[in-house]
C-alpha angles and dihedrals in degrees: 000000000000126000087255091054090049090051092048091051091049091050091049091050091050091048092053090047091051092048093049090049092052093048090049091041090228113185100170131059132187113193110215111196119193138165121219137177127243117189119226130198122204127011108317119165115267094010112141142163117278111201093200094057092030090222141092120258148091126305103208125188112226131191126204135173100256091209100050102018090235113159109241108175146328131212115204110223136179117269093248095059116125118250 
């Protein structure tokens, strides 16, 4: 994936969210931010040891609509990022 591809996928995701919100006539939004852990194996960029999970991986930050459960966005972060 290139940066341009990532931007295109994010734009597509946002477009689908916007369409779904219009169809459902949503007027309220609760943003639910959570961090999670994703194990990695090998030598991927930005992978690091996370003492809490006692393994190597990423520690992405993800955002969901707390009312509908719709996925809004994710930010890939190094495995050693604080929660």
